[in-house]
N, C-alpha and C positions, 0 to 999 in steps of 0.2 A: 599761487592760481588755483581758483576755486575748484575743488575735485567735481563738480557736478557740470562743469563746462567742459565742452568737448575741446581738444587740443595737443598737438603731438607729447606735451610732456606730462598730461594729465596721468594719473597712475590707473585710472578705470581704463583709460586708452589704450596704454600700454599693456595692461591686462589681457586685453581684448586682443591685441595683435599679436601675443605671445600664444593665446591659445588659439587664433585661427590658424596661425602658420603651423602649429601642433598638429591641429584636427587634419591639415593637408597632408601632412606625411605620415600620418597614424595609418591610413589605408594602404596595406602592402602594396597593391598593385601601382599606386601614385608613388610609392617610396622608392618601388623597383626601376620605375621610367627615370626619376631625378637619378638615382644613383648611377644609370646607365649613362647620364648625361655628365658626371663628374670628371670623364677626361679633358673635358673642354670642348670637344667636336661636337656636331649638332648631328640629329637624327631623325627621320621622317617618322610621322605618326604611325606609319605601318611596321617599321622597325622596332619602336618603342612598345607597340602592342604585344610582338611576339616577345622582349623584353622580359614585360610584365607578365606574359602567358593569358592576355585577354583578347576579346573579338576586337576588331578595329574599331565599333561602334561604340564598344566600352572604352577603349583607349582615347577616342575623341572627347567622350566626355570627361573623363579625368584631365586631359590637356587643357581643355577650355577652364577649367578651374584652377589649375596651376598658373594657366597664364594670367587670369584674373585674380589671382593671389600673389602676382611680381613673384613667383619663384622661377618661372620659365619665360621666355622669350621666343617669337617665332618670325622667320623671314620665308618670304615668298609669295605667292599668288595661287587662287583657287586650289587645286586639291594638291600642289606642290608647296606644302609648309615643312620647313624642318625648324626644329624647337632644338633650345639649348638653355643653360642655365644663364640666370637673369644677369649674375656678376659674380665676382670675387667674393663680395660678402655673404651672399646665399651659398656660394661654395662651403665657405668658413663654418658657417652656420651647420649646415648637412654633416659635415667632418663632426663637428661638436656632438651631433647628436648620435651619430654613429656610436661615437666613445662613450656618449652617456649607456647606449643602448647594448655595450658589450658584456660578455658573461662574467657575473663578477669574481668567477674563479679564473680569469685571464684566457679561458677556452674561447677559439674562435672557429666559426662555422668553414666548410669547407671552402666555401667561395671565397670566403676572406683570406685563408691560408693558401691559396693560388695567388693570389695578387699581393702577398704580403711583403715580400722581398722588394720589388721594385714597382711602382704604379705612379699614374698621373692623379694628381689631387688639382682638379680644373685645371690648372694650365704651370704646374710645379711638380718637383720630384717628391714622392711620398715613399713611405715602407721602410724598411729595414735600411737599406741604401740611402734612401734621403734624410733618415736621423743620421747616419753614419756621416755622412757629407757634412751635414749642420754642425754637428759637434766638432769636426775639424777645422771647418771655418771660424767658429768662435775663437778657437787661438788665436792669440794676438802676434803679428809680427812675421807671419809667413809668407805675404806678398802672394798668396795664391790667384787672388781674383786678377792682379796685373799680369801673371804668367799665362792666364786663360785668353787675357785679350778684353777683360772686361772694364769699360770705362765708366767707373762708381760715380764721378761727378755729373757725367750725363743723364744718369739713372735718378739721380738726386733731384733734376731739375725736372723729370715729370711729374705730372698731378699724382700719379699712385705713389703710395709710400714706399721707400727704399725696400724697407725690411719689416716683416710682420712673422712671427711665432704663431706656426698652426699647429696644435696638438695631433700628432699622428695616433689614428684610431684603432690601429694595429700593435704600435709598440707603445703607445702611451707616455711619450715623449716629443719632444718639438723637432719640427723640421722647418725649413726657409719658406717661405711664402713672399707675397708683394712682388714688386717690379722686379728684385734681386731673383728670387725664385723663379721668376717666369723666362728671364734673360740666361740663367744658369740651364734649365732644362732646354731651353731652345739650343744652346750651346751643343749638349750632350745630344741630342737630336741631329744636329745639321753635322755634328763630326762623325756620326754613327758610333758613337759610345753606346748610345741606347737605340733599341728598335721598338716601336709599338709592336703589339699585337692586334689584329685586326678585329673590329667591335669588341675591343676588351681596354680596361685602365689598364692592364698589365704591361711593363715594359720589357724587354730580354736585354741583357748585357752581354755586348759583343766582346770576342777575345781583344779585338784592340779598346774597347771600353774598359775592360779588366786591367789592363795593362797600363791605362791612361788615370783611371782613377786611383792605382795605387802610385803613378810615378808623381803625378801632381797634385793629387788631392791627397796622399797619406792615406787611403784605405786600406786595411791590411787584407792581405791576399785571403786570408783564412773566412774573411766574411762571404765571397763568394762560393763558399763549400755549402752553404747552407741555401742558396739559390734554387 
């Protein structure tokens, strides 16, 4: 393809798209609003303004840009607009950028330490617990998914990829994303192994969850001492 002609595979166009997306998230206020939505839930413009520490007018201007850049989407009508991440691919990209922006010495900001043990990464489990579960599931021949009542064959027939490794930006190791990651997190929440913290990505492990993660997934009890 002629590099002078526009097209989805044109190198110049690819560079432009990368630069445009990076510019969107280079602004601290816009980045704060996007990070606040990484638990997969939607939030109002007013709530996102509070998350970013800006006025509603400023938040509105930022949100328009993020929607135009296809980083966020919104639902509702009139003033009742609720915003969310545009898709799992966007969430994966944000996690990757977060990893690149981590302190080279491995230090984490206070806000990251608060959610380090267990948190939502869009619609799957992240953090130290998410990485630990992933490493356990990667061991062959244990039948863990069957014991959890998860129908892998049914998941394979969905449009979404069954399994995807998402690099955890606090642990710098992979955790499970994709259709399997989503159904696992849904199971943990429905069974009350984990409970979400309101207006946060943080997840709390319940006493039942601690027992079941150890019994069914082989998570060592010692890991919970770091929660």
